[in-house]
C-alpha positions as CSV (number, residue, x, y, z in Angstrom):
1,X,20.9,4.8,-15.4
2,X,18.9,7.4,-12.6
3,X,19.7,5.9,-9.1
4,X,17.3,5.7,-6.7
5,X,18.4,6.4,-2.8
6,X,15.9,4.6,-0.4
7,X,15.4,6.7,2.7
8,X,16.2,5.0,6.3
9,X,17.2,5.0,9.7
10,X,20.5,3.5,10.3
11,X,19.9,1.4,13.4
12,X,20.7,-2.3,12.7
13,X,16.6,-3.5,12.4
14,X,15.9,-0.5,9.7
15,X,18.2,-0.8,8.1
16,X,18.4,-4.4,7.5
17,X,14.2,-4.3,6.7
18,X,16.2,-1.3,3.9
19,X,18.0,-3.4,2.9
20,X,15.9,-6.1,1.4
21,X,13.2,-3.6,-0.3
22,X,17.1,-2.6,-2.3
23,X,17.4,-6.1,-2.9
24,X,14.1,-6.7,-4.7
25,X,13.8,-3.0,-6.2
26,X,17.5,-4.4,-8.0
27,X,16.1,-7.7,-9.0
28,X,13.6,-5.6,-10.9
29,X,16.9,-3.6,-12.8
30,X,16.5,0.2,-10.5
31,X,20.3,1.2,-9.3
32,X,19.2,1.7,-5.3
33,X,21.5,2.8,-2.8
34,X,20.5,3.5,1.3
35,X,20.3,7.1,2.6
36,X,20.8,7.2,6.1
37,X,17.9,9.3,7.9
38,X,18.6,11.2,11.6
39,X,16.2,11.4,13.8
40,X,15.2,13.2,17.4
41,X,14.2,9.1,18.6
42,X,17.6,8.7,17.2
43,X,20.0,11.1,19.4
44,X,17.2,11.6,22.4
45,X,17.3,9.6,25.3
46,X,13.8,10.5,26.5
47,X,11.4,7.6,26.3
48,X,9.4,7.1,23.4
49,X,6.0,8.4,25.3
50,X,7.8,11.6,25.6
51,X,8.7,12.1,22.4
52,X,5.8,11.0,21.3
53,X,6.2,7.3,20.1
54,X,7.3,5.5,17.3
55,X,5.6,8.3,15.5
56,X,8.9,10.5,15.1
57,X,11.2,7.9,13.3
58,X,8.0,8.0,10.1
59,X,7.4,11.8,10.2
60,X,11.6,12.7,9.9
61,X,11.7,9.9,7.1
62,X,8.5,11.7,5.1
63,X,9.9,14.6,5.1
64,X,13.0,13.3,3.3
65,X,11.3,11.6,0.6
66,X,8.8,15.3,0.1
67,X,11.9,17.0,0.1
68,X,13.3,15.2,-2.7
69,X,16.0,13.9,-0.4
70,X,15.3,10.3,-1.2
71,X,13.0,8.1,-4.0
72,X,11.6,5.8,-1.6
73,X,11.3,5.0,1.8
74,X,10.7,1.7,4.2
75,X,9.2,1.3,7.3
76,X,7.6,-1.3,9.9
77,X,3.9,-0.8,9.3
78,X,2.8,-1.2,11.9
79,X,5.2,2.3,13.3
80,X,3.3,4.3,10.2
81,X,0.0,6.7,11.7
82,X,-3.0,5.4,9.1
83,X,-2.7,9.1,8.6
84,X,-1.2,9.4,5.3
85,X,0.6,12.4,4.2
86,X,-0.6,14.2,0.8
87,X,1.9,14.0,-1.6
88,X,3.4,10.5,-0.4
89,X,1.9,7.0,-1.3
90,X,2.0,3.4,0.0
91,X,3.8,1.8,-3.2
92,X,4.4,-1.4,-1.8
93,X,4.0,-4.1,0.2
94,X,6.5,-7.1,-0.2
95,X,5.6,-10.7,1.3
96,X,5.3,-10.8,5.1
97,X,7.6,-11.8,7.6
98,X,5.4,-13.5,11.1
99,X,3.0,-11.3,12.0
100,X,3.4,-12.9,15.4
101,X,4.6,-11.8,18.8
102,X,7.4,-13.9,20.2
103,X,8.9,-14.8,23.6
104,X,12.2,-14.4,24.4
105,X,12.5,-15.9,27.9
106,X,15.6,-17.8,29.8
107,X,16.0,-20.8,29.6
108,X,14.1,-22.4,26.8
109,X,10.9,-21.8,29.2
110,X,7.6,-21.0,27.2
111,X,4.8,-18.4,28.3
112,X,3.2,-21.1,30.3
113,X,6.5,-22.1,31.8
114,X,7.2,-18.9,33.1
115,X,7.0,-19.2,37.1
116,X,4.7,-17.3,38.6
117,X,5.9,-13.5,39.1
118,X,8.2,-13.7,36.8
119,X,9.3,-10.0,35.2
120,X,8.0,-10.0,31.7
121,X,9.8,-6.7,29.5
122,X,7.9,-4.7,26.7
123,X,7.0,-1.3,25.2
124,X,3.7,-2.5,24.3
125,X,0.0,-2.0,25.7
126,X,-1.5,-4.1,23.3
127,X,1.0,-6.8,25.1
128,X,1.1,-5.3,28.3
129,X,-2.7,-5.8,28.4
130,X,-3.0,-9.7,26.4
131,X,-0.2,-10.6,28.7
132,X,-2.4,-10.0,31.6
133,X,-5.2,-11.5,30.4
134,X,-3.1,-14.7,30.1
135,X,-1.5,-14.8,32.9
136,X,-1.9,-12.1,35.4
137,X,0.5,-13.0,38.0
138,X,3.5,-11.6,36.1
139,X,4.9,-8.4,36.5
140,X,5.5,-6.4,33.2
141,X,8.0,-4.3,33.1
142,X,7.9,-1.5,30.4
143,X,11.4,-1.3,28.4
144,X,12.6,0.1,25.3
145,X,16.0,0.5,23.0
146,X,16.5,-1.3,20.1
147,X,16.2,-5.5,19.8
148,X,19.7,-6.2,21.3
149,X,18.9,-3.9,23.7
150,X,16.0,-5.9,24.9
151,X,17.2,-8.8,24.9
152,X,20.4,-7.7,26.8
153,X,17.7,-7.8,29.6
154,X,16.7,-11.0,29.5
155,X,19.0,-13.9,32.4
156,X,21.9,-15.1,30.6
157,X,21.6,-12.5,27.6
158,X,23.5,-10.0,28.1
159,X,26.3,-10.3,25.6
160,X,23.5,-9.3,23.1
161,X,23.4,-5.4,23.9
162,X,26.9,-3.0,23.7
163,X,28.6,-3.0,26.4
164,X,26.6,-6.0,28.9
165,X,23.0,-6.3,29.0
166,X,21.3,-6.0,32.9
167,X,19.8,-9.3,32.6
168,X,16.7,-8.3,35.2
169,X,14.0,-9.7,33.2
170,X,12.8,-13.8,32.7
171,X,11.5,-12.7,29.5
172,X,10.6,-9.8,26.3
173,X,7.9,-10.0,24.4
174,X,9.7,-9.1,20.7
175,X,7.9,-9.3,17.3
176,X,8.9,-12.3,15.2
177,X,9.9,-10.8,12.7
178,X,12.7,-7.8,13.9
179,X,14.7,-11.5,15.4
180,X,14.1,-12.6,12.1
181,X,15.3,-10.8,10.4
182,X,18.2,-9.7,12.3
183,X,19.2,-13.2,12.6
184,X,18.2,-13.3,16.2
185,X,15.1,-16.8,14.9
186,X,17.0,-18.8,17.5
187,X,16.9,-17.2,20.5
188,X,12.7,-17.3,20.4
189,X,11.5,-19.9,23.0
190,X,7.5,-19.6,22.0
191,X,5.9,-18.1,19.3
192,X,2.9,-17.1,20.7
193,X,-0.4,-17.9,18.7
194,X,-2.8,-14.9,17.3
195,X,-5.5,-16.8,20.4
196,X,-3.2,-15.6,23.2
197,X,-1.4,-12.1,21.6
198,X,-2.9,-10.6,18.7
199,X,0.1,-9.0,16.6
200,X,-0.4,-5.8,15.7
201,X,-1.8,-4.3,12.9
202,X,0.3,-5.3,10.0
203,X,2.7,-7.0,12.1
204,X,5.9,-8.0,10.5
205,X,5.2,-6.3,6.8
206,X,7.1,-3.4,5.6
207,X,5.7,-0.2,3.5
208,X,7.3,0.5,0.9
209,X,6.6,4.7,0.5
210,X,6.7,7.2,-2.2
211,X,5.6,10.7,-4.0
212,X,2.4,9.9,-5.6
213,X,4.0,10.9,-9.1
214,X,6.1,8.5,-9.0
215,X,4.6,5.5,-8.4
216,X,2.5,6.3,-11.6
217,X,4.7,5.7,-14.3
218,X,7.9,4.9,-14.7
219,X,11.0,2.3,-13.7
220,X,10.2,2.6,-10.5
221,X,7.0,2.3,-10.7
222,X,7.1,-0.5,-12.3
223,X,9.9,-2.3,-10.3
224,X,7.9,-1.3,-7.3
225,X,4.4,-2.9,-8.7
226,X,6.5,-6.0,-9.3
227,X,7.5,-6.3,-5.6
228,X,4.0,-6.1,-3.7
229,X,2.8,-8.9,-2.3
230,X,-0.8,-9.4,-3.3
231,X,-1.9,-11.1,0.2
232,X,0.3,-9.0,2.3
233,X,-0.5,-6.1,1.4
234,X,-4.4,-7.4,1.4
235,X,-3.9,-8.4,5.3
236,X,-2.5,-5.3,6.5
237,X,-4.3,-2.9,4.7
238,X,-8.0,-4.4,6.5
239,X,-6.0,-4.8,9.9
240,X,-5.8,-1.0,9.0
241,X,-8.7,-0.2,8.1
242,X,-9.7,-1.8,12.0
243,X,-7.3,1.1,13.5
244,X,-8.5,4.0,11.5
245,X,-11.9,3.1,12.0
246,X,-11.9,3.0,15.7
247,X,-10.3,5.8,15.7
248,X,-7.2,3.9,18.3
249,X,-4.0,6.1,19.1
250,X,-0.9,5.2,19.5
251,X,-1.4,3.3,23.2
252,X,-5.2,2.0,22.8
253,X,-4.6,-1.5,23.3
254,X,-5.8,-3.3,19.6
255,X,-5.1,-6.0,17.5
256,X,-5.6,-7.6,14.8
257,X,-4.6,-10.1,12.5
258,X,-5.8,-10.9,9.1
259,X,-5.4,-14.1,5.9
260,X,-5.5,-14.2,2.7
261,X,-6.6,-18.3,1.7
262,X,-5.8,-18.5,-2.0
263,X,-9.7,-20.6,-3.7
264,X,-9.7,-22.6,-6.7
265,X,-8.3,-22.5,-10.0
266,X,-11.6,-21.1,-10.8
267,X,-12.1,-17.8,-9.0
268,X,-15.4,-16.8,-10.0
269,X,-16.6,-20.5,-8.6
270,X,-14.1,-20.6,-5.4
271,X,-13.0,-16.7,-5.0
272,X,-9.9,-15.8,-2.7
273,X,-11.2,-15.5,1.3
274,X,-9.5,-13.4,3.5
275,X,-10.8,-13.6,7.4
276,X,-10.2,-11.0,9.5
277,X,-9.9,-11.3,13.4
278,X,-9.7,-8.2,16.2
279,X,-9.4,-7.7,19.5
280,X,-9.8,-4.2,22.0
281,X,-8.7,-5.1,25.7
282,X,-8.6,-3.2,28.9
283,X,-4.7,-1.8,30.0
284,X,-5.4,-4.3,32.8
285,X,-6.4,-7.2,31.4
286,X,-9.7,-8.3,32.9
287,X,-11.4,-7.3,29.6
288,X,-11.7,-8.1,26.3
289,X,-13.7,-7.8,22.9
290,X,-13.0,-9.9,20.0
291,X,-14.8,-9.9,16.7
292,X,-14.3,-11.6,13.4
293,X,-15.7,-12.1,10.0
294,X,-14.6,-12.9,6.8
295,X,-15.3,-12.0,3.5
296,X,-15.3,-13.4,-0.6
297,X,-12.5,-11.8,-3.5
298,X,-14.0,-12.4,-6.5
299,X,-12.9,-11.4,-9.9
300,X,-13.7,-8.0,-11.0
301,X,-14.3,-6.5,-7.5
302,X,-12.1,-3.8,-5.9
303,X,-10.5,-6.5,-3.7
304,X,-8.3,-3.5,-1.8
305,X,-11.3,-1.1,-1.4
306,X,-12.7,-4.6,-0.1
307,X,-10.3,-5.6,2.4
308,X,-10.4,-2.1,4.2
309,X,-13.9,-2.6,3.9
310,X,-14.4,-5.6,6.6
311,X,-11.1,-4.0,8.6
312,X,-13.7,-0.5,8.4
313,X,-16.9,-3.6,9.6
314,X,-15.1,-5.1,11.9
315,X,-14.1,-2.0,13.6
316,X,-17.6,-0.9,14.1
317,X,-18.5,-4.9,14.9
318,X,-16.2,-4.1,18.4
319,X,-17.6,-1.1,18.9
320,X,-20.7,-2.5,18.8
321,X,-19.5,-5.1,21.2
322,X,-18.6,-1.7,23.6
323,X,-14.8,-1.9,23.2
324,X,-14.9,1.5,23.4
325,X,-16.3,1.3,27.0
326,X,-14.2,-0.8,28.2
327,X,-10.6,1.2,27.0
328,X,-9.1,4.7,25.7
329,X,-8.8,3.8,22.4
330,X,-7.8,7.6,21.7
331,X,-5.0,6.4,24.1
332,X,-2.1,8.4,23.5
333,X,-0.2,7.7,26.4
334,X,-0.3,4.5,28.3
335,X,-2.4,4.5,31.4
336,X,-1.5,0.6,32.6
337,X,-1.1,-0.6,36.4
338,X,2.0,0.1,36.0
339,X,3.5,3.9,36.1
340,X,6.3,2.9,34.7
341,X,4.5,1.1,31.1
342,X,5.3,3.4,28.0
343,X,4.1,4.0,24.8
344,X,5.0,1.8,21.8
345,X,4.3,3.6,18.9
346,X,2.6,7.3,17.9
347,X,0.0,8.7,15.2
348,X,1.3,11.3,13.2
349,X,-2.0,13.7,12.8
350,X,-1.8,17.1,11.0
351,X,-4.2,19.6,8.7
352,X,-2.6,17.4,5.3
353,X,-2.8,14.3,6.3
354,X,-5.9,11.8,5.5
355,X,-6.8,8.0,6.7
356,X,-4.3,5.5,4.7
357,X,-7.9,4.4,2.6
358,X,-7.3,2.8,-0.9
359,X,-7.8,5.5,-2.8
360,X,-5.3,6.6,-1.2
361,X,-2.8,4.2,-1.6
362,X,-2.8,3.4,-5.5
363,X,0.5,2.0,-6.9
364,X,1.6,1.2,-10.6
365,X,-1.9,-0.7,-11.0
366,X,-2.3,-1.4,-7.6
367,X,-3.8,0.5,-4.5
368,X,-2.5,0.0,-1.4
369,X,10.0,-3.8,15.6
370,X,9.6,-4.1,17.4
């Protein structure tokens, strides 16, 4: 039996995510081994902003995939640029973890219970802006590093960071999914409602990427089709369509969240419904543009194209409502009031890339942190 090499970074979170996918593929009769890829982001001490954002991690793994050093790659879907390299495709999206953001605070405090002037750490302009919209009195502090390093910044949680943490913050904001995957769900003091903090597009979802030809036929293609979770895939695709149509850069404060509601036994009379909402914020949190929409997905229609279409339409509604006037949607560098705030993600653009539209995300019969 041919062994499938699964490319991954060697960090604890990346390895955990990749092992989850490896186990799913193994359950489909495919033999898998992890192939560790060292990236510039893993060895550099520079900030994500200086390196170009989290896209530097995806780029190295994609090069390994294109160069046949590995056969599949696993990414945090929210960290993937919407530009899809020619020759590769997202072949599967396994069941999504909780897409919400998590507050990890000292003394089990909730967001409302944090004292005035409390210091809250995040490396995301999206979280920065929405936190200030809810609590303009907070001091938002830029942080970087892996999950354990960030946890070690919270007072009383220094033991989680290698060598001991600084314990200089009252709280940090991290993705629920990353904390759950690392076994840290018990540290979450509040799972923040999407009405409070709209997640990043595709947050909590994993993207399993492979070469185009490998997604069309053979044991790997069948296994990828089997592990693809339709509701998760549709939601992630719609959310990322918003980001792509907005032309949003890595530092733009944009949130999106979609959910699929299953219809009745007779899908013609009671079809599935995909509901999508999205928000664009000014970096200081004083202005927001929010829109939402729903679309029915009856049988014999191209559901993935419909999901992408509703994302594009919602983005156009946001632009018509002035989203492009309250913030720099093309921002690739963060510019909030706090000069230490850095980028949380970076778009990788190249002359040989295109957006992840449904037609470019086909896999064996289906289309398309932190």
